[in-house]
N, CA, C, O and the ligand as a Tripos MOL2 file, in Angstrom:
@<TRIPOS>MOLECULE
protein
  269   267    68     0     0
PROTEIN
NO_CHARGES

@<TRIPOS>ATOM
      1 N           0.8500   -1.2090    0.0000 N.3       1 MET1
      2 CA          0.0000    0.0000    0.0000 C.3       1 MET1
      3 C           0.8790    1.2500    0.0000 C.2       1 MET1
      4 O           1.7550    1.3870    0.8540 O.2       1 MET1
      5 N           0.6570    2.1530   -0.9380 N.am      2 PRO2
      6 CA          1.5030    3.3630   -0.9710 C.3       2 PRO2
      7 C           1.2320    4.2600    0.2260 C.2       2 PRO2
      8 O           0.1550    4.2500    0.8210 O.2       2 PRO2
      9 N           2.2450    5.0250    0.5450 N.am      3 ARG3
     10 CA          2.0880    5.9330    1.6810 C.3       3 ARG3
     11 C           2.4560    7.3490    1.2520 C.2       3 ARG3
     12 O           3.3910    7.5570    0.4780 O.2       3 ARG3
     13 N           1.7140    8.3030    1.7620 N.am      4 PHE4
     14 CA          1.9940    9.6980    1.4780 C.3       4 PHE4
     15 C           2.0520   10.4630    2.7830 C.2       4 PHE4
     16 O           1.3360   10.1470    3.7330 O.2       4 PHE4
     17 N           2.9030   11.4660    2.8250 N.am      5 PRO5
     18 CA          2.9920   12.2370    4.0680 C.3       5 PRO5
     19 C           1.7380   13.0760    4.2730 C.2       5 PRO5
     20 O           1.2090   13.6770    3.3380 O.2       5 PRO5
     21 N           1.2870   13.1010    5.4960 N.am      6 CYS6
     22 CA          0.1520   13.9570    5.8540 C.3       6 CYS6
     23 C           0.5550   15.4090    5.6360 C.2       6 CYS6
     24 O           1.6090   15.8290    6.1130 O.2       6 CYS6
     25 N          -0.2640   16.1910    4.9200 N.am      7 PRO7
     26 CA          0.0890   17.5850    4.6290 C.3       7 PRO7
     27 C           0.2990   18.4170    5.8920 C.2       7 PRO7
     28 O           1.0120   19.4210    5.8760 O.2       7 PRO7
     29 N          -0.3150   17.9990    6.9540 N.am      8 THR8
     30 CA         -0.2200   18.8060    8.1780 C.3       8 THR8
     31 C           0.9720   18.4020    9.0270 C.2       8 THR8
     32 O           1.7640   19.2570    9.4250 O.2       8 THR8
     33 N           1.1140   17.1170    9.3110 N.am      9 CYS9
     34 CA          2.1370   16.7010   10.2640 C.3       9 CYS9
     35 C           3.2100   15.8360    9.6180 C.2       9 CYS9
     36 O           4.1350   15.3910   10.2970 O.2       9 CYS9
     37 N           3.1000   15.5940    8.3220 N.am     10 GLN10
     38 CA          4.1000   14.8520    7.5550 C.3      10 GLN10
     39 C           4.2070   13.3850    7.9580 C.2      10 GLN10
     40 O           5.1320   12.6900    7.5370 O.2      10 GLN10
     41 N           3.2820   12.9210    8.7580 N.am     11 ARG11
     42 CA          3.3040   11.5120    9.1110 C.3      11 ARG11
     43 C           2.8210   10.6960    7.9230 C.2      11 ARG11
     44 O           1.8550   11.0800    7.2640 O.2      11 ARG11
     45 N           3.4710    9.5890    7.6420 N.am     12 PRO12
     46 CA          3.0410    8.7860    6.4880 C.3      12 PRO12
     47 C           1.6270    8.2660    6.6640 C.2      12 PRO12
     48 O           1.2800    7.6850    7.6920 O.2      12 PRO12
     49 N           0.8190    8.4880    5.6350 N.am     13 VAL13
     50 CA         -0.5660    8.0350    5.6640 C.3      13 VAL13
     51 C          -0.7230    6.9210    4.6550 C.2      13 VAL13
     52 O          -0.3670    7.0700    3.4860 O.2      13 VAL13
     53 N          -1.2540    5.8140    5.1070 N.am     14 GLU14
     54 CA         -1.4590    4.7030    4.1940 C.3      14 GLU14
     55 C          -2.6500    4.9910    3.2930 C.2      14 GLU14
     56 O          -3.7390    5.3220    3.7610 O.2      14 GLU14
     57 N          -2.4240    4.8590    1.9960 N.am     15 TRP15
     58 CA         -3.4380    5.2440    1.0230 C.3      15 TRP15
     59 C          -4.4160    4.1130    0.8070 C.2      15 TRP15
     60 O          -4.3780    3.4340   -0.2190 O.2      15 TRP15
     61 N          -5.2750    3.9160    1.7550 N.am     16 SER16
     62 CA         -6.2440    2.8360    1.6230 C.3      16 SER16
     63 C          -7.6210    3.3590    1.9810 C.2      16 SER16
     64 O          -7.7760    4.4860    2.4500 O.2      16 SER16
     65 N          -8.6170    2.5170    1.7510 N.am     17 ASP17
     66 CA         -9.9750    2.9300    2.0900 C.3      17 ASP17
     67 C         -10.1550    3.0970    3.5810 C.2      17 ASP17
     68 O         -11.0930    3.7440    4.0470 O.2      17 ASP17
     69 N          -9.2360    2.4990    4.3200 N.am     18 ALA18
     70 CA         -9.3230    2.6100    5.7690 C.3      18 ALA18
     71 C          -8.8840    3.9960    6.2400 C.2      18 ALA18
     72 O          -9.2200    4.4270    7.3430 O.2      18 ALA18
     73 N          -8.1350    4.6770    5.3920 N.am     19 ALA19
     74 CA         -7.6750    6.0110    5.7740 C.3      19 ALA19
     75 C          -8.7980    7.0070    5.5200 C.2      19 ALA19
     76 O          -8.9230    7.5660    4.4310 O.2      19 ALA19
     77 N          -9.5970    7.2120    6.5350 N.am     20 LEU20
     78 CA        -10.7990    8.0160    6.3670 C.3      20 LEU20
     79 C         -10.4750    9.4730    6.0550 C.2      20 LEU20
     80 O         -11.2310   10.1530    5.3610 O.2      20 LEU20
     81 N          -9.3480    9.9410    6.5710 N.am     21 TRP21
     82 CA         -9.0770   11.3810    6.5090 C.3      21 TRP21
     83 C          -8.0140   11.7190    5.4860 C.2      21 TRP21
     84 O          -7.4730   12.8250    5.4910 O.2      21 TRP21
     85 N          -7.7090   10.7740    4.6040 N.am     22 ARG22
     86 CA         -6.6760   11.0720    3.6340 C.3      22 ARG22
     87 C          -7.0700   12.2990    2.8010 C.2      22 ARG22
     88 O          -8.2640   12.4820    2.5630 O.2      22 ARG22
     89 N          -6.1800   13.1170    2.3610 N.am     23 PRO23
     90 CA         -4.7370   12.8690    2.4870 C.3      23 PRO23
     91 C          -4.1830   13.1400    3.8770 C.2      23 PRO23
     92 O          -2.9670   13.1060    4.0710 O.2      23 PRO23
     93 N          -5.0320   13.4040    4.8250 N.am     24 PHE24
     94 CA         -4.5400   13.6670    6.1820 C.3      24 PHE24
     95 C          -4.5500   12.3880    6.9890 C.2      24 PHE24
     96 O          -5.2410   11.4270    6.6510 O.2      24 PHE24
     97 N          -3.7640   12.3880    8.0770 N.am     25 CYS25
     98 CA         -3.6560   11.1710    8.8610 C.3      25 CYS25
     99 C          -4.8120   11.0690    9.8390 C.2      25 CYS25
    100 O          -5.1160    9.9800   10.3260 O.2      25 CYS25
    101 N          -5.4500   12.1750   10.1290 N.am     26 SER26
    102 CA         -6.5160   12.1340   11.1130 C.3      26 SER26
    103 C          -7.4470   13.3180   10.9070 C.2      26 SER26
    104 O          -7.1420   14.2560   10.1700 O.2      26 SER26
    105 N          -8.5770   13.2510   11.5700 N.am     27 GLU27
    106 CA         -9.5260   14.3620   11.4640 C.3      27 GLU27
    107 C          -8.9070   15.6380   11.9990 C.2      27 GLU27
    108 O          -9.1620   16.7330   11.4970 O.2      27 GLU27
    109 N          -8.0850   15.4740   13.0310 N.am     28 ARG28
    110 CA         -7.4530   16.6360   13.6520 C.3      28 ARG28
    111 C          -6.5890   17.3910   12.6440 C.2      28 ARG28
    112 O          -6.6580   18.6150   12.5360 O.2      28 ARG28
    113 N          -5.7670   16.6280   11.9050 N.am     29 CYS29
    114 CA         -4.8860   17.2550   10.9290 C.3      29 CYS29
    115 C          -5.7050   17.9020    9.8170 C.2      29 CYS29
    116 O          -5.3250   18.9450    9.2850 O.2      29 CYS29
    117 N          -6.7990   17.2940    9.4780 N.am     30 ARG30
    118 CA         -7.6490   17.8590    8.4370 C.3      30 ARG30
    119 C          -8.2050   19.2070    8.8900 C.2      30 ARG30
    120 O          -8.2310   20.1730    8.1270 O.2      30 ARG30
    121 N          -8.6460   19.2510   10.1350 N.am     31 LEU31
    122 CA         -9.2090   20.4930   10.6600 C.3      31 LEU31
    123 C          -8.1410   21.5620   10.7980 C.2      31 LEU31
    124 O          -8.3950   22.7440   10.5680 O.2      31 LEU31
    125 N          -6.9400   21.1320   11.1770 N.am     32 ILE32
    126 CA         -5.8460   22.0870   11.3020 C.3      32 ILE32
    127 C          -5.5670   22.7260    9.9540 C.2      32 ILE32
    128 O          -5.3950   23.9400    9.8470 O.2      32 ILE32
    129 N          -5.5250   21.8860    8.9240 N.am     33 ASP33
    130 CA         -5.2510   22.4160    7.5940 C.3      33 ASP33
    131 C          -6.3820   23.3150    7.1350 C.2      33 ASP33
    132 O          -6.1540   24.3520    6.5120 O.2      33 ASP33
    133 N          -7.5800   22.9170    7.4430 N.am     34 LEU34
    134 CA         -8.7460   23.7220    7.0880 C.3      34 LEU34
    135 C          -8.6710   25.0830    7.7800 C.2      34 LEU34
    136 O          -8.9240   26.1220    7.1700 O.2      34 LEU34
    137 N          -8.3250   25.0530    9.0420 N.am     35 GLY35
    138 CA         -8.2060   26.3050    9.7830 C.3      35 GLY35
    139 C          -7.0930   27.1730    9.2280 C.2      35 GLY35
    140 O          -7.2010   28.3990    9.2090 O.2      35 GLY35
    141 N          -6.0240   26.5370    8.7780 N.am     36 ALA36
    142 CA         -4.9140   27.3030    8.2180 C.3      36 ALA36
    143 C          -5.3520   28.0170    6.9580 C.2      36 ALA36
    144 O          -4.9530   29.1520    6.6990 O.2      36 ALA36
    145 N          -6.1730   27.3440    6.1820 N.am     37 TRP37
    146 CA         -6.6720   27.9870    4.9770 C.3      37 TRP37
    147 C          -7.5600   29.1610    5.3270 C.2      37 TRP37
    148 O          -7.4920   30.2170    4.6970 O.2      37 TRP37
    149 N          -8.3830   28.9740    6.3210 N.am     38 MET38
    150 CA         -9.3400   30.0230    6.6630 C.3      38 MET38
    151 C          -8.6290   31.2660    7.1810 C.2      38 MET38
    152 O          -9.0760   32.3870    6.9380 O.2      38 MET38
    153 N          -7.5400   31.0730    7.8820 N.am     39 THR39
    154 CA         -6.7930   32.2310    8.3700 C.3      39 THR39
    155 C          -5.7840   32.7100    7.3360 C.2      39 THR39
    156 O          -4.9620   33.5880    7.5960 O.2      39 THR39
    157 N          -5.8740   32.0980    6.1410 N.am     40 GLU40
    158 CA         -5.0670   32.5300    5.0030 C.3      40 GLU40
    159 C          -3.5790   32.3880    5.2630 C.2      40 GLU40
    160 O          -2.7780   33.1400    4.7080 O.2      40 GLU40
    161 N          -3.2060   31.4460    6.0860 N.am     41 LYS41
    162 CA         -1.7880   31.2290    6.3180 C.3      41 LYS41
    163 C          -1.1300   30.6600    5.0650 C.2      41 LYS41
    164 O           0.0540   30.8780    4.8070 O.2      41 LYS41
    165 N          -1.9280   29.9280    4.2980 N.am     42 HIS42
    166 CA         -1.3770   29.3600    3.0680 C.3      42 HIS42
    167 C          -1.1240   30.4490    2.0300 C.2      42 HIS42
    168 O          -0.2440   30.3170    1.1790 O.2      42 HIS42
    169 N          -1.8900   31.5060    2.1100 N.am     43 ALA43
    170 CA         -1.8130   32.5360    1.0810 C.3      43 ALA43
    171 C          -0.6120   33.4450    1.3020 C.2      43 ALA43
    172 O          -0.1820   34.1350    0.3780 O.2      43 ALA43
    173 N          -0.0760   33.4540    2.4930 N.am     44 ILE44
    174 CA          1.0540   34.3460    2.7640 C.3      44 ILE44
    175 C           2.2700   33.5170    3.1500 C.2      44 ILE44
    176 O           2.6340   33.4590    4.3250 O.2      44 ILE44
    177 N           2.9030   32.8750    2.1690 N.am     45 PRO45
    178 CA          4.0970   32.0920    2.5190 C.3      45 PRO45
    179 C           5.2610   33.0190    2.8410 C.2      45 PRO45
    180 O           5.4730   34.0280    2.1690 O.2      45 PRO45
    181 N           5.9880   32.6710    3.8480 N.am     46 GLY46
    182 CA          7.1790   33.4490    4.1670 C.3      46 GLY46
    183 C           6.9270   34.4940    5.2300 C.2      46 GLY46
    184 O           7.8400   34.8960    5.9500 O.2      46 GLY46
    185 N           5.6870   34.9300    5.3250 N.am     47 GLU47
    186 CA          5.4160   35.9450    6.3490 C.3      47 GLU47
    187 C           5.1920   35.2740    7.6920 C.2      47 GLU47
    188 O           4.2760   34.4690    7.8580 O.2      47 GLU47
    189 N           6.0260   35.6120    8.6260 N.am     48 GLU48
    190 CA          5.9190   34.9890    9.9330 C.3      48 GLU48
    191 C           5.7370   36.0550   10.9980 C.2      48 GLU48
    192 O           6.2540   37.1690   10.9200 O.2      48 GLU48
    193 N           4.9820   35.6500   11.9820 N.am     49 ILE49
    194 CA          4.8050   36.5510   13.1160 C.3      49 ILE49
    195 C           5.8390   36.1920   14.1700 C.2      49 ILE49
    196 O           5.8110   35.0980   14.7340 O.2      49 ILE49
    197 N           6.7380   37.1050   14.4270 N.am     50 SER50
    198 CA          7.7700   36.8130   15.4160 C.3      50 SER50
    199 C           7.1870   36.9870   16.8140 C.2      50 SER50
    200 O           6.5060   37.9700   17.1050 O.2      50 SER50
    201 N           7.4680   36.0220   17.6580 N.am     51 PRO51
    202 CA          6.9160   36.0930   19.0170 C.3      51 PRO51
    203 C           7.4450   37.3030   19.7710 C.2      51 PRO51
    204 O           6.8070   37.7820   20.7080 O.2      51 PRO51
    205 N           8.6040   37.7950   19.3660 N.am     52 ASP52
    206 CA          9.1690   38.9560   20.0490 C.3      52 ASP52
    207 C           8.4000   40.2290   19.7190 C.2      52 ASP52
    208 O           8.3510   41.1700   20.5110 O.2      52 ASP52
    209 N           7.8000   40.2360   18.5300 N.am     53 GLY53
    210 CA          7.0830   41.4320   18.1210 C.3      53 GLY53
    211 C           5.7770   41.6110   18.8560 C.2      53 GLY53
    212 O           5.2200   42.7070   18.9130 O.2      53 GLY53
    213 N           5.2970   40.5150   19.4180 N.am     54 VAL54
    214 CA          4.0200   40.6060   20.1140 C.3      54 VAL54
    215 C           4.2620   41.0370   21.5490 C.2      54 VAL54
    216 O           4.9360   40.3480   22.3150 O.2      54 VAL54
    217 N           3.7110   42.1680   21.8970 N.am     55 GLN55
    218 CA          3.8990   42.6550   23.2610 C.3      55 GLN55
    219 C           2.5850   42.5660   24.0180 C.2      55 GLN55
    220 O           1.5150   42.8310   23.4700 O.2      55 GLN55
    221 N           2.6810   42.1990   25.2500 N.am     56 PRO56
    222 CA          1.4570   42.1060   26.0540 C.3      56 PRO56
    223 C           0.8610   43.4890   26.2480 C.2      56 PRO56
    224 O           1.5870   44.4750   26.3770 O.2      56 PRO56
    225 N          -0.4430   43.5580   26.2670 N.am     57 PRO57
    226 CA         -1.0810   44.8640   26.4660 C.3      57 PRO57
    227 C          -0.7320   45.4430   27.8200 C.2      57 PRO57
    228 O          -0.7960   44.7520   28.8370 O.2      57 PRO57
    229 N          -0.3670   46.7030   27.8300 N.am     58 GLN58
    230 CA          0.0360   47.3170   29.0890 C.3      58 GLN58
    231 C          -1.1900   47.9020   29.7740 C.2      58 GLN58
    232 O          -1.8430   48.8270   29.2910 O.2      58 GLN58
    233 N          -1.4500   47.3270   30.8890 N.am     59 ASP59
    234 CA         -2.5550   47.8450   31.6930 C.3      59 ASP59
    235 C          -1.9920   48.6640   32.8460 C.2      59 ASP59
    236 O          -0.8090   49.0020   32.8720 O.2      59 ASP59
    237 N          -2.8350   48.9660   33.7630 N.am     60 GLU60
    238 CA         -2.3810   49.7930   34.8850 C.3      60 GLU60
    239 C          -1.6870   48.9510   35.9510 C.2      60 GLU60
    240 O          -1.8800   49.1500   37.1500 O.2      60 GLU60
    241 N          -0.8550   47.9810   35.4710 N.am     61 SER61
    242 CA         -0.2130   47.1150   36.4430 C.3      61 SER61
    243 C           1.0780   47.7320   36.9520 C.2      61 SER61
    244 O           1.3640   47.6800   38.1480 O.2      61 SER61
    245 N           1.8620   48.3200   36.0450 N.am     62 ASP62
    246 CA          3.1650   48.8680   36.4230 C.3      62 ASP62
    247 C           3.1140   50.3840   36.6390 C.2      62 ASP62
    248 O           3.6090   50.9090   37.6370 O.2      62 ASP62
    249 N           2.4990   51.0680   35.6670 N.am     63 ASP63
    250 CA          2.5280   52.5110   35.7220 C.3      63 ASP63
    251 C           1.6670   53.0500   36.8720 C.2      63 ASP63
    252 O           0.5720   52.5490   37.1240 O.2      63 ASP63
    253 N           2.1630   54.0520   37.5500 N.am     64 PRO64
    254 CA          1.3250   54.7000   38.5580 C.3      64 PRO64
    255 C           0.2660   55.5410   37.8580 C.2      64 PRO64
    256 O           0.5150   56.0880   36.7830 O.2      64 PRO64
    257 N          -0.8710   55.6430   38.4390 N.am     65 PRO65
    258 CA         -1.9520   56.4410   37.8070 C.3      65 PRO65
    259 C          -1.5580   57.9060   37.6880 C.2      65 PRO65
    260 O          -1.0480   58.5040   38.6350 O.2      65 PRO65
    261 N          -1.8000   58.4710   36.5200 N.am     66 ARG66
    262 CA         -1.4730   59.8990   36.3070 C.3      66 ARG66
    263 C          -2.7360   60.7140   36.3390 C.2      66 ARG66
    264 O          -3.6860   60.4650   35.5980 O.2      66 ARG66
    265 N          -2.7250   61.6690   37.1910 N.am     67 HIS67
    266 CA         -3.8980   62.5470   37.2450 C.3      67 HIS67
    267 C          -3.5210   63.9960   37.3670 C.2      67 HIS67
    268 O          -4.3970   64.8590   37.4240 O.2      67 HIS67
    269 ZN         -1.2900   14.4010   10.2760 Zn       68 ZN68
@<TRIPOS>BOND
     1     1     2 1
     2     2     3 1
     3     3     4 2
     4     3     5 am
     5     5     6 1
     6     6     7 1
     7     7     8 2
     8     7     9 am
     9     9    10 1
    10    10    11 1
    11    11    12 2
    12    11    13 am
    13    13    14 1
    14    14    15 1
    15    15    16 2
    16    15    17 am
    17    17    18 1
    18    18    19 1
    19    19    20 2
    20    19    21 am
    21    21    22 1
    22    22    23 1
    23    23    24 2
    24    23    25 am
    25    25    26 1
    26    26    27 1
    27    27    28 2
    28    27    29 am
    29    29    30 1
    30    30    31 1
    31    31    32 2
    32    31    33 am
    33    33    34 1
    34    34    35 1
    35    35    36 2
    36    35    37 am
    37    37    38 1
    38    38    39 1
    39    39    40 2
    40    39    41 am
    41    41    42 1
    42    42    43 1
    43    43    44 2
    44    43    45 am
    45    45    46 1
    46    46    47 1
    47    47    48 2
    48    47    49 am
    49    49    50 1
    50    50    51 1
    51    51    52 2
    52    51    53 am
    53    53    54 1
    54    54    55 1
    55    55    56 2
    56    55    57 am
    57    57    58 1
    58    58    59 1
    59    59    60 2
    60    59    61 am
    61    61    62 1
    62    62    63 1
    63    63    64 2
    64    63    65 am
    65    65    66 1
    66    66    67 1
    67    67    68 2
    68    67    69 am
    69    69    70 1
    70    70    71 1
    71    71    72 2
    72    71    73 am
    73    73    74 1
    74    74    75 1
    75    75    76 2
    76    75    77 am
    77    77    78 1
    78    78    79 1
    79    79    80 2
    80    79    81 am
    81    81    82 1
    82    82    83 1
    83    83    84 2
    84    83    85 am
    85    85    86 1
    86    86    87 1
    87    87    88 2
    88    87    89 am
    89    89    90 1
    90    90    91 1
    91    91    92 2
    92    91    93 am
    93    93    94 1
    94    94    95 1
    95    95    96 2
    96    95    97 am
    97    97    98 1
    98    98    99 1
    99    99   100 2
   100    99   101 am
   101   101   102 1
   102   102   103 1
   103   103   104 2
   104   103   105 am
   105   105   106 1
   106   106   107 1
   107   107   108 2
   108   107   109 am
   109   109   110 1
   110   110   111 1
   111   111   112 2
   112   111   113 am
   113   113   114 1
   114   114   115 1
   115   115   116 2
   116   115   117 am
   117   117   118 1
   118   118   119 1
   119   119   120 2
   120   119   121 am
   121   121   122 1
   122   122   123 1
   123   123   124 2
   124   123   125 am
   125   125   126 1
   126   126   127 1
   127   127   128 2
   128   127   129 am
   129   129   130 1
   130   130   131 1
   131   131   132 2
   132   131   133 am
   133   133   134 1
   134   134   135 1
   135   135   136 2
   136   135   137 am
   137   137   138 1
   138   138   139 1
   139   139   140 2
   140   139   141 am
   141   141   142 1
   142   142   143 1
   143   143   144 2
   144   143   145 am
   145   145   146 1
   146   146   147 1
   147   147   148 2
   148   147   149 am
   149   149   150 1
   150   150   151 1
   151   151   152 2
   152   151   153 am
   153   153   154 1
   154   154   155 1
   155   155   156 2
   156   155   157 am
   157   157   158 1
   158   158   159 1
   159   159   160 2
   160   159   161 am
   161   161   162 1
   162   162   163 1
   163   163   164 2
   164   163   165 am
   165   165   166 1
   166   166   167 1
   167   167   168 2
   168   167   169 am
   169   169   170 1
   170   170   171 1
   171   171   172 2
   172   171   173 am
   173   173   174 1
   174   174   175 1
   175   175   176 2
   176   175   177 am
   177   177   178 1
   178   178   179 1
   179   179   180 2
   180   179   181 am
   181   181   182 1
   182   182   183 1
   183   183   184 2
   184   183   185 am
   185   185   186 1
   186   186   187 1
   187   187   188 2
   188   187   189 am
   189   189   190 1
   190   190   191 1
   191   191   192 2
   192   191   193 am
   193   193   194 1
   194   194   195 1
   195   195   196 2
   196   195   197 am
   197   197   198 1
   198   198   199 1
   199   199   200 2
   200   199   201 am
   201   201   202 1
   202   202   203 1
   203   203   204 2
   204   203   205 am
   205   205   206 1
   206   206   207 1
   207   207   208 2
   208   207   209 am
   209   209   210 1
   210   210   211 1
   211   211   212 2
   212   211   213 am
   213   213   214 1
   214   214   215 1
   215   215   216 2
   216   215   217 am
   217   217   218 1
   218   218   219 1
   219   219   220 2
   220   219   221 am
   221   221   222 1
   222   222   223 1
   223   223   224 2
   224   223   225 am
   225   225   226 1
   226   226   227 1
   227   227   228 2
   228   227   229 am
   229   229   230 1
   230   230   231 1
   231   231   232 2
   232   231   233 am
   233   233   234 1
   234   234   235 1
   235   235   236 2
   236   235   237 am
   237   237   238 1
   238   238   239 1
   239   239   240 2
   240   239   241 am
   241   241   242 1
   242   242   243 1
   243   243   244 2
   244   243   245 am
   245   245   246 1
   246   246   247 1
   247   247   248 2
   248   247   249 am
   249   249   250 1
   250   250   251 1
   251   251   252 2
   252   251   253 am
   253   253   254 1
   254   254   255 1
   255   255   256 2
   256   255   257 am
   257   257   258 1
   258   258   259 1
   259   259   260 2
   260   259   261 am
   261   261   262 1
   262   262   263 1
   263   263   264 2
   264   263   265 am
   265   265   266 1
   266   266   267 1
   267   267   268 2
@<TRIPOS>SUBSTRUCTURE
     1 MET1         2 RESIDUE 1 A MET
     2 PRO2         6 RESIDUE 1 A PRO
     3 ARG3        10 RESIDUE 1 A ARG
     4 PHE4        14 RESIDUE 1 A PHE
     5 PRO5        18 RESIDUE 1 A PRO
     6 CYS6        22 RESIDUE 1 A CYS
     7 PRO7        26 RESIDUE 1 A PRO
     8 THR8        30 RESIDUE 1 A THR
     9 CYS9        34 RESIDUE 1 A CYS
    10 GLN10       38 RESIDUE 1 A GLN
    11 ARG11       42 RESIDUE 1 A ARG
    12 PRO12       46 RESIDUE 1 A PRO
    13 VAL13       50 RESIDUE 1 A VAL
    14 GLU14       54 RESIDUE 1 A GLU
    15 TRP15       58 RESIDUE 1 A TRP
    16 SER16       62 RESIDUE 1 A SER
    17 ASP17       66 RESIDUE 1 A ASP
    18 ALA18       70 RESIDUE 1 A ALA
    19 ALA19       74 RESIDUE 1 A ALA
    20 LEU20       78 RESIDUE 1 A LEU
    21 TRP21       82 RESIDUE 1 A TRP
    22 ARG22       86 RESIDUE 1 A ARG
    23 PRO23       90 RESIDUE 1 A PRO
    24 PHE24       94 RESIDUE 1 A PHE
    25 CYS25       98 RESIDUE 1 A CYS
    26 SER26      102 RESIDUE 1 A SER
    27 GLU27      106 RESIDUE 1 A GLU
    28 ARG28      110 RESIDUE 1 A ARG
    29 CYS29      114 RESIDUE 1 A CYS
    30 ARG30      118 RESIDUE 1 A ARG
    31 LEU31      122 RESIDUE 1 A LEU
    32 ILE32      126 RESIDUE 1 A ILE
    33 ASP33      130 RESIDUE 1 A ASP
    34 LEU34      134 RESIDUE 1 A LEU
    35 GLY35      138 RESIDUE 1 A GLY
    36 ALA36      142 RESIDUE 1 A ALA
    37 TRP37      146 RESIDUE 1 A TRP
    38 MET38      150 RESIDUE 1 A MET
    39 THR39      154 RESIDUE 1 A THR
    40 GLU40      158 RESIDUE 1 A GLU
    41 LYS41      162 RESIDUE 1 A LYS
    42 HIS42      166 RESIDUE 1 A HIS
    43 ALA43      170 RESIDUE 1 A ALA
    44 ILE44      174 RESIDUE 1 A ILE
    45 PRO45      178 RESIDUE 1 A PRO
    46 GLY46      182 RESIDUE 1 A GLY
    47 GLU47      186 RESIDUE 1 A GLU
    48 GLU48      190 RESIDUE 1 A GLU
    49 ILE49      194 RESIDUE 1 A ILE
    50 SER50      198 RESIDUE 1 A SER
    51 PRO51      202 RESIDUE 1 A PRO
    52 ASP52      206 RESIDUE 1 A ASP
    53 GLY53      210 RESIDUE 1 A GLY
    54 VAL54      214 RESIDUE 1 A VAL
    55 GLN55      218 RESIDUE 1 A GLN
    56 PRO56      222 RESIDUE 1 A PRO
    57 PRO57      226 RESIDUE 1 A PRO
    58 GLN58      230 RESIDUE 1 A GLN
    59 ASP59      234 RESIDUE 1 A ASP
    60 GLU60      238 RESIDUE 1 A GLU
    61 SER61      242 RESIDUE 1 A SER
    62 ASP62      246 RESIDUE 1 A ASP
    63 ASP63      250 RESIDUE 1 A ASP
    64 PRO64      254 RESIDUE 1 A PRO
    65 PRO65      258 RESIDUE 1 A PRO
    66 ARG66      262 RESIDUE 1 A ARG
    67 HIS67      266 RESIDUE 1 A HIS
    68 ZN68       269 GROUP 0 **** ****
């Protein structure tokens, strides 16, 4: 039976009728890929969000109130 890598997790998927979620290895991977399409991650290759660029919202935790 031929095997193909799951598009989401690259795990080899056996290409048989038993593979319900092919070309994905599981329903989870299928949904992940579906979600990726919906958020258009596939449409913007190369663009990455750096975790350093994301800053937590600054609330009134550190700054003293200014009045
Ligand atoms: Zn998978």
